[in-house]
py3Dmol code that shows the C-alpha trace and the ligand (Angstrom):
import py3Dmol

protein = """\
ATOM      1  CA  UNK A   1      34.958  -8.006   9.391  1.00  0.00           C
ATOM      2  CA  UNK A   2      31.541  -6.875  10.319  1.00  0.00           C
ATOM      3  CA  UNK A   3      31.792  -3.964   7.870  1.00  0.00           C
ATOM      4  CA  UNK A   4      32.747  -6.328   5.051  1.00  0.00           C
ATOM      5  CA  UNK A   5      29.732  -8.509   5.819  1.00  0.00           C
ATOM      6  CA  UNK A   6      27.555  -5.597   5.928  1.00  0.00           C
ATOM      7  CA  UNK A   7      28.572  -4.424   2.445  1.00  0.00           C
ATOM      8  CA  UNK A   8      28.179  -7.770   1.148  1.00  0.00           C
ATOM      9  CA  UNK A   9      24.707  -7.837   2.560  1.00  0.00           C
ATOM     10  CA  UNK A  10      23.959  -4.503   0.855  1.00  0.00           C
ATOM     11  CA  UNK A  11      25.150  -5.720  -2.462  1.00  0.00           C
ATOM     12  CA  UNK A  12      22.523  -8.622  -2.070  1.00  0.00           C
ATOM     13  CA  UNK A  13      19.798  -6.263  -0.811  1.00  0.00           C
ATOM     14  CA  UNK A  14      20.543  -3.633  -3.427  1.00  0.00           C
ATOM     15  CA  UNK A  15      20.103  -6.530  -6.032  1.00  0.00           C
ATOM     16  CA  UNK A  16      16.745  -7.626  -4.423  1.00  0.00           C
ATOM     17  CA  UNK A  17      15.126  -4.184  -4.074  1.00  0.00           C
ATOM     18  CA  UNK A  18      16.501  -2.668  -7.373  1.00  0.00           C
ATOM     19  CA  UNK A  19      13.234  -3.602  -8.920  1.00  0.00           C
ATOM     20  CA  UNK A  20      11.318  -1.560  -6.518  1.00  0.00           C
ATOM     21  CA  UNK A  21      13.559   1.425  -6.217  1.00  0.00           C
ATOM     22  CA  UNK A  22      11.758   4.390  -7.592  1.00  0.00           C
ATOM     23  CA  UNK A  23      13.468   7.025  -9.362  1.00  0.00           C
ATOM     24  CA  UNK A  24      10.558   9.329 -10.689  1.00  0.00           C
ATOM     25  CA  UNK A  25      11.538  12.684 -11.889  1.00  0.00           C
ATOM     26  CA  UNK A  26      12.436  15.154  -9.289  1.00  0.00           C
ATOM     27  CA  UNK A  27       9.553  17.277  -8.005  1.00  0.00           C
ATOM     28  CA  UNK A  28      10.761  20.729  -6.892  1.00  0.00           C
ATOM     29  CA  UNK A  29       9.296  21.881  -3.598  1.00  0.00           C
ATOM     30  CA  UNK A  30       8.764  25.471  -5.243  1.00  0.00           C
ATOM     31  CA  UNK A  31       5.194  26.620  -4.717  1.00  0.00           C
ATOM     32  CA  UNK A  32       4.295  23.977  -2.014  1.00  0.00           C
ATOM     33  CA  UNK A  33       2.952  25.393   1.090  1.00  0.00           C
ATOM     34  CA  UNK A  34       4.228  24.429   4.545  1.00  0.00           C
ATOM     35  CA  UNK A  35       2.196  21.761   6.026  1.00  0.00           C
ATOM     36  CA  UNK A  36       0.176  20.838   2.984  1.00  0.00           C
ATOM     37  CA  UNK A  37       0.614  17.796   0.850  1.00  0.00           C
ATOM     38  CA  UNK A  38       2.442  18.542  -2.452  1.00  0.00           C
ATOM     39  CA  UNK A  39       0.155  18.235  -5.412  1.00  0.00           C
ATOM     40  CA  UNK A  40       2.541  16.442  -7.518  1.00  0.00           C
ATOM     41  CA  UNK A  41       4.435  13.666  -5.980  1.00  0.00           C
ATOM     42  CA  UNK A  42       6.882  11.450  -7.662  1.00  0.00           C
ATOM     43  CA  UNK A  43       5.154   8.466  -8.936  1.00  0.00           C
ATOM     44  CA  UNK A  44       5.721   6.040  -5.960  1.00  0.00           C
ATOM     45  CA  UNK A  45       7.323   2.719  -6.792  1.00  0.00           C
ATOM     46  CA  UNK A  46       6.253  -0.574  -5.227  1.00  0.00           C
ATOM     47  CA  UNK A  47       7.003  -0.178  -1.481  1.00  0.00           C
ATOM     48  CA  UNK A  48       9.124  -2.954   0.218  1.00  0.00           C
ATOM     49  CA  UNK A  49       8.059  -5.046   3.186  1.00  0.00           C
ATOM     50  CA  UNK A  50       9.863  -4.644   6.625  1.00  0.00           C
ATOM     51  CA  UNK A  51      11.700  -7.777   6.147  1.00  0.00           C
ATOM     52  CA  UNK A  52      13.290  -6.470   2.984  1.00  0.00           C
ATOM     53  CA  UNK A  53      13.748  -2.959   4.700  1.00  0.00           C
ATOM     54  CA  UNK A  54      15.626  -4.545   7.774  1.00  0.00           C
ATOM     55  CA  UNK A  55      18.970  -5.288   5.813  1.00  0.00           C
ATOM     56  CA  UNK A  56      19.020  -1.849   4.623  1.00  0.00           C
ATOM     57  CA  UNK A  57      18.498  -0.417   8.294  1.00  0.00           C
ATOM     58  CA  UNK A  58      21.184  -2.769   9.403  1.00  0.00           C
ATOM     59  CA  UNK A  59      23.615  -1.428   6.809  1.00  0.00           C
ATOM     60  CA  UNK A  60      22.713   2.020   7.580  1.00  0.00           C
ATOM     61  CA  UNK A  61      23.298   1.367  11.313  1.00  0.00           C
ATOM     62  CA  UNK A  62      26.745  -0.119  10.757  1.00  0.00           C
ATOM     63  CA  UNK A  63      28.336   1.201   7.614  1.00  0.00           C
ATOM     64  CA  UNK A  64      31.177   3.749   7.653  1.00  0.00           C
ATOM     65  CA  UNK A  65      33.619   4.481  10.246  1.00  0.00           C
ATOM     66  CA  UNK A  66      32.922   6.362  13.292  1.00  0.00           C
ATOM     67  CA  UNK A  67      35.507   9.210  13.451  1.00  0.00           C
ATOM     68  CA  UNK A  68      36.372  10.578  16.991  1.00  0.00           C
ATOM     69  CA  UNK A  69      33.842   8.656  18.830  1.00  0.00           C
ATOM     70  CA  UNK A  70      30.007   9.001  18.838  1.00  0.00           C
ATOM     71  CA  UNK A  71      30.012  12.615  20.387  1.00  0.00           C
ATOM     72  CA  UNK A  72      31.938  13.715  17.322  1.00  0.00           C
ATOM     73  CA  UNK A  73      29.087  12.583  15.278  1.00  0.00           C
ATOM     74  CA  UNK A  74      31.318  11.946  12.205  1.00  0.00           C
ATOM     75  CA  UNK A  75      31.024   9.034   9.802  1.00  0.00           C
ATOM     76  CA  UNK A  76      33.720   8.512   7.316  1.00  0.00           C
ATOM     77  CA  UNK A  77      33.168   6.414   4.136  1.00  0.00           C
ATOM     78  CA  UNK A  78      36.240   5.037   2.540  1.00  0.00           C
ATOM     79  CA  UNK A  79      36.951   3.635  -0.943  1.00  0.00           C
ATOM     80  CA  UNK A  80      36.096   4.146  -4.649  1.00  0.00           C
ATOM     81  CA  UNK A  81      32.558   2.646  -4.507  1.00  0.00           C
ATOM     82  CA  UNK A  82      30.654   3.964  -1.520  1.00  0.00           C
ATOM     83  CA  UNK A  83      27.242   3.118  -0.459  1.00  0.00           C
ATOM     84  CA  UNK A  84      25.363   5.242   2.107  1.00  0.00           C
ATOM     85  CA  UNK A  85      21.876   4.353   3.256  1.00  0.00           C
ATOM     86  CA  UNK A  86      20.272   7.297   5.140  1.00  0.00           C
ATOM     87  CA  UNK A  87      17.150   6.542   7.015  1.00  0.00           C
ATOM     88  CA  UNK A  88      14.580   9.263   7.188  1.00  0.00           C
ATOM     89  CA  UNK A  89      13.222   9.322  10.903  1.00  0.00           C
ATOM     90  CA  UNK A  90      14.077   5.912  12.198  1.00  0.00           C
ATOM     91  CA  UNK A  91      11.042   4.907  14.701  1.00  0.00           C
ATOM     92  CA  UNK A  92      11.954   6.453  18.140  1.00  0.00           C
ATOM     93  CA  UNK A  93      13.952   9.264  16.542  1.00  0.00           C
ATOM     94  CA  UNK A  94      12.804  12.907  16.538  1.00  0.00           C
ATOM     95  CA  UNK A  95      10.758  14.424  13.759  1.00  0.00           C
ATOM     96  CA  UNK A  96      12.710  15.730  10.806  1.00  0.00           C
ATOM     97  CA  UNK A  97      15.979  13.855  11.142  1.00  0.00           C
ATOM     98  CA  UNK A  98      18.232  11.624   9.066  1.00  0.00           C
ATOM     99  CA  UNK A  99      19.829   8.683  10.716  1.00  0.00           C
ATOM    100  CA  UNK A 100      23.156   7.198   9.581  1.00  0.00           C
ATOM    101  CA  UNK A 101      25.399   4.769  11.574  1.00  0.00           C
ATOM    102  CA  UNK A 102      22.772   5.161  14.409  1.00  0.00           C
ATOM    103  CA  UNK A 103      23.633   8.993  14.664  1.00  0.00           C
ATOM    104  CA  UNK A 104      21.202  11.738  14.031  1.00  0.00           C
ATOM    105  CA  UNK A 105      22.294  14.002  11.199  1.00  0.00           C
ATOM    106  CA  UNK A 106      25.872  13.203  11.457  1.00  0.00           C
ATOM    107  CA  UNK A 107      28.708  14.628   9.480  1.00  0.00           C
ATOM    108  CA  UNK A 108      29.380  12.389   6.466  1.00  0.00           C
ATOM    109  CA  UNK A 109      32.827  12.296   4.877  1.00  0.00           C
ATOM    110  CA  UNK A 110      33.567  10.856   1.501  1.00  0.00           C
ATOM    111  CA  UNK A 111      36.782  10.903  -0.606  1.00  0.00           C
ATOM    112  CA  UNK A 112      37.240  13.063  -3.581  1.00  0.00           C
ATOM    113  CA  UNK A 113      36.069  11.526  -6.864  1.00  0.00           C
ATOM    114  CA  UNK A 114      34.325   8.342  -5.200  1.00  0.00           C
ATOM    115  CA  UNK A 115      31.374   6.721  -6.651  1.00  0.00           C
ATOM    116  CA  UNK A 116      28.629   7.370  -4.139  1.00  0.00           C
ATOM    117  CA  UNK A 117      25.352   5.515  -4.235  1.00  0.00           C
ATOM    118  CA  UNK A 118      23.009   7.111  -1.673  1.00  0.00           C
ATOM    119  CA  UNK A 119      19.902   5.337  -0.798  1.00  0.00           C
ATOM    120  CA  UNK A 120      17.048   6.932   1.215  1.00  0.00           C
ATOM    121  CA  UNK A 121      14.780   4.709   3.234  1.00  0.00           C
ATOM    122  CA  UNK A 122      11.643   6.586   4.566  1.00  0.00           C
ATOM    123  CA  UNK A 123      10.698   5.102   7.741  1.00  0.00           C
ATOM    124  CA  UNK A 124       8.417   8.041   8.884  1.00  0.00           C
ATOM    125  CA  UNK A 125       4.805   7.655   9.240  1.00  0.00           C
ATOM    126  CA  UNK A 126       1.923  10.194   8.999  1.00  0.00           C
ATOM    127  CA  UNK A 127       0.448  12.811   6.564  1.00  0.00           C
ATOM    128  CA  UNK A 128       3.108  14.908   5.082  1.00  0.00           C
ATOM    129  CA  UNK A 129       5.984  12.888   6.319  1.00  0.00           C
ATOM    130  CA  UNK A 130       7.568  12.762   2.921  1.00  0.00           C
ATOM    131  CA  UNK A 131      11.253  13.115   2.746  1.00  0.00           C
ATOM    132  CA  UNK A 132      13.993  13.467   0.111  1.00  0.00           C
ATOM    133  CA  UNK A 133      17.665  14.354   0.051  1.00  0.00           C
ATOM    134  CA  UNK A 134      19.595  16.985  -1.792  1.00  0.00           C
ATOM    135  CA  UNK A 135      23.491  17.221  -1.452  1.00  0.00           C
ATOM    136  CA  UNK A 136      24.809  20.570  -2.369  1.00  0.00           C
ATOM    137  CA  UNK A 137      26.401  23.842  -1.075  1.00  0.00           C
ATOM    138  CA  UNK A 138      23.249  25.239   0.334  1.00  0.00           C
ATOM    139  CA  UNK A 139      24.089  25.878   3.995  1.00  0.00           C
ATOM    140  CA  UNK A 140      21.963  26.572   7.025  1.00  0.00           C
ATOM    141  CA  UNK A 141      20.096  28.537   8.171  1.00  0.00           C
ATOM    142  CA  UNK A 142      17.439  27.422   5.605  1.00  0.00           C
ATOM    143  CA  UNK A 143      14.442  28.971   4.583  1.00  0.00           C
ATOM    144  CA  UNK A 144      10.983  27.015   4.569  1.00  0.00           C
ATOM    145  CA  UNK A 145      11.598  26.239   0.848  1.00  0.00           C
ATOM    146  CA  UNK A 146      14.947  25.687  -0.357  1.00  0.00           C
ATOM    147  CA  UNK A 147      14.893  25.864  -4.293  1.00  0.00           C
ATOM    148  CA  UNK A 148      16.519  23.032  -6.095  1.00  0.00           C
ATOM    149  CA  UNK A 149      18.919  22.454  -7.574  1.00  0.00           C
ATOM    150  CA  UNK A 150      21.229  24.406  -5.226  1.00  0.00           C
ATOM    151  CA  UNK A 151      24.551  25.766  -6.042  1.00  0.00           C
ATOM    152  CA  UNK A 152      27.182  23.144  -6.172  1.00  0.00           C
ATOM    153  CA  UNK A 153      24.650  20.218  -6.154  1.00  0.00           C
ATOM    154  CA  UNK A 154      26.018  16.734  -6.135  1.00  0.00           C
ATOM    155  CA  UNK A 155      23.102  14.623  -5.644  1.00  0.00           C
ATOM    156  CA  UNK A 156      19.190  14.696  -5.376  1.00  0.00           C
ATOM    157  CA  UNK A 157      16.947  11.914  -4.205  1.00  0.00           C
ATOM    158  CA  UNK A 158      13.269  12.794  -4.981  1.00  0.00           C
ATOM    159  CA  UNK A 159      10.611  13.152  -2.186  1.00  0.00           C
ATOM    160  CA  UNK A 160       9.820   9.764  -1.058  1.00  0.00           C
ATOM    161  CA  UNK A 161       6.532   8.659   0.690  1.00  0.00           C
ATOM    162  CA  UNK A 162       6.166   7.835   4.374  1.00  0.00           C
ATOM    163  CA  UNK A 163       5.521   4.104   5.412  1.00  0.00           C
ATOM    164  CA  UNK A 164       2.046   2.694   4.851  1.00  0.00           C
ATOM    165  CA  UNK A 165       1.114   1.525   8.250  1.00  0.00           C
ATOM    166  CA  UNK A 166       1.483   2.613  11.837  1.00  0.00           C
ATOM    167  CA  UNK A 167       2.743  -0.861  12.780  1.00  0.00           C
ATOM    168  CA  UNK A 168       6.470  -0.974  11.831  1.00  0.00           C
ATOM    169  CA  UNK A 169       6.485  -4.539  11.065  1.00  0.00           C
ATOM    170  CA  UNK A 170       3.192  -4.711   9.039  1.00  0.00           C
ATOM    171  CA  UNK A 171       4.282  -1.483   7.238  1.00  0.00           C
ATOM    172  CA  UNK A 172       5.756  -1.096   3.718  1.00  0.00           C
ATOM    173  CA  UNK A 173       8.584   1.179   2.995  1.00  0.00           C
ATOM    174  CA  UNK A 174       9.565   3.421   0.020  1.00  0.00           C
ATOM    175  CA  UNK A 175      13.167   3.306  -0.911  1.00  0.00           C
ATOM    176  CA  UNK A 176      15.061   5.640  -3.455  1.00  0.00           C
ATOM    177  CA  UNK A 177      18.490   5.540  -4.673  1.00  0.00           C
ATOM    178  CA  UNK A 178      20.807   7.709  -6.806  1.00  0.00           C
ATOM    179  CA  UNK A 179      24.344   7.164  -7.844  1.00  0.00           C
ATOM    180  CA  UNK A 180      26.721  10.115  -8.418  1.00  0.00           C
ATOM    181  CA  UNK A 181      30.381  10.995  -8.328  1.00  0.00           C
ATOM    182  CA  UNK A 182      31.818  12.986  -5.511  1.00  0.00           C
ATOM    183  CA  UNK A 183      33.477  16.285  -6.699  1.00  0.00           C
ATOM    184  CA  UNK A 184      37.308  15.895  -7.604  1.00  0.00           C
ATOM    185  CA  UNK A 185      38.172  18.666  -5.101  1.00  0.00           C
ATOM    186  CA  UNK A 186      37.860  18.556  -1.297  1.00  0.00           C
ATOM    187  CA  UNK A 187      35.095  20.794   0.093  1.00  0.00           C
ATOM    188  CA  UNK A 188      32.268  21.324   2.513  1.00  0.00           C
ATOM    189  CA  UNK A 189      28.688  20.489   1.405  1.00  0.00           C
ATOM    190  CA  UNK A 190      25.401  19.818   3.192  1.00  0.00           C
ATOM    191  CA  UNK A 191      22.754  17.113   2.748  1.00  0.00           C
ATOM    192  CA  UNK A 192      19.304  18.209   3.506  1.00  0.00           C
ATOM    193  CA  UNK A 193      15.660  17.374   3.061  1.00  0.00           C
ATOM    194  CA  UNK A 194      13.899  19.406   0.246  1.00  0.00           C
ATOM    195  CA  UNK A 195      10.509  18.933   1.697  1.00  0.00           C
ATOM    196  CA  UNK A 196       9.227  22.314   2.850  1.00  0.00           C
ATOM    197  CA  UNK A 197      10.080  23.362   6.344  1.00  0.00           C
ATOM    198  CA  UNK A 198      12.278  20.228   6.924  1.00  0.00           C
ATOM    199  CA  UNK A 199      15.660  21.478   6.412  1.00  0.00           C
ATOM    200  CA  UNK A 200      14.608  24.642   8.483  1.00  0.00           C
ATOM    201  CA  UNK A 201      13.588  22.337  11.155  1.00  0.00           C
ATOM    202  CA  UNK A 202      17.032  20.781  11.260  1.00  0.00           C
ATOM    203  CA  UNK A 203      16.883  17.928   8.804  1.00  0.00           C
ATOM    204  CA  UNK A 204      20.287  18.245   7.396  1.00  0.00           C
ATOM    205  CA  UNK A 205      23.918  17.520   8.142  1.00  0.00           C
ATOM    206  CA  UNK A 206      27.321  18.302   6.866  1.00  0.00           C
ATOM    207  CA  UNK A 207      28.733  16.390   3.941  1.00  0.00           C
ATOM    208  CA  UNK A 208      32.466  16.741   3.420  1.00  0.00           C
ATOM    209  CA  UNK A 209      34.543  15.707   0.399  1.00  0.00           C
ATOM    210  CA  UNK A 210      37.934  14.944   1.916  1.00  0.00           C
ATOM    211  CA  UNK A 211      41.451  14.413   0.149  1.00  0.00           C
TER     212      UNK A 211
END
"""
ligand_1 = """\
1
CU
Cu 12.078 15.669 5.220
"""
view = py3Dmol.view(width=600, height=400)
view.addModel(protein, "pdb")
view.setStyle({"model": 0}, {"cartoon": {"style": "trace"}})
view.addModel(ligand_1, "xyz")
view.setStyle({"model": 1}, {"stick": {}})
view.zoomTo()
view.show()
């Protein structure tokens, strides 16, 4: 029943943070140079405190079903209304990674046609540690800049600012959410970060739409 409790917890959490979720217009990374701050950032929403971020982290760490053990690195989400919380670089994780279900860049599986709410919580810190998520057919190896939208794009979460302070507990966190429908046909996709150089550096994983 842990999963059920977690889902309920997220329902409450989403309600709480919905006012601070920012869904500013997507800023394409075209023209940005690697390692430099983008000129035009999405207008940042009000960041949330660590206490408010914690339920999201907990949900992210536990939601979904592990398929084939941890070495298999596959998390399956079941049902018609799926919520996935991706953490961009949980403290202690390597740079340029996503954490889902305490796995780094796992394969994510969702059923055909499911309503999927994807939330990105940026826990990274430092200049340029801005992260977003695009889900589409674009496959690795990636170039420094991956122009979006990509072929077969399912979802995009705009670039989201890093946390506000070095202290994890004193910091505030930016969160962004999008809700989309999974394709009606099974297929292989990828989720990746659209910040220049990040996907190229390994910030991506497989996203599989299963029958
Ligand atoms: Cu990134």
